C-alpha positions, 0 to 999 in steps of 0.5 A: 677225632672230635668236633668243637661246635655244631656237627659238620653236615657229613655227620648226618650221614653216619649210620645211613645206608647209601648208594654212592659213586666214587671216581675210583670205580666205574660203577656205584656201590651200596653200603653204610657210612660208619663214621665221617670227618671233614675230609672223608668217611668210612664205608662198609660195602660187601660189593666194594670190598669184592671189587677191591679184592679183585684189584688187589688180589691177596692184599685184602685176603687177610683183613676181616670185615674191612672198612674203606675210607673214602675222601669226599674229593673222590665222591661223584654222587651219593644217594640216601633217604630221609624220613618223610617228615624230615624231608617235608620240614626242610 
């Protein structure tokens, strides 16, 4: 999906290592955001995949390196870091 005009704020998160809590789980997960659109983002996290495999059993067993799409509506909180120079100029 391509955006016309300025990038949405979620595009700044692509490639960042984050810690997030989703309403779908009772715990937080760390991982990397690989892409984002106006509805949600793709998230790679070994811990999240392990939790999903526990829930789904063999359903995820055949997928190699699954990428999870999380809608922003399920996001409770998200933590990421910025370079100090960028944080100071904000």
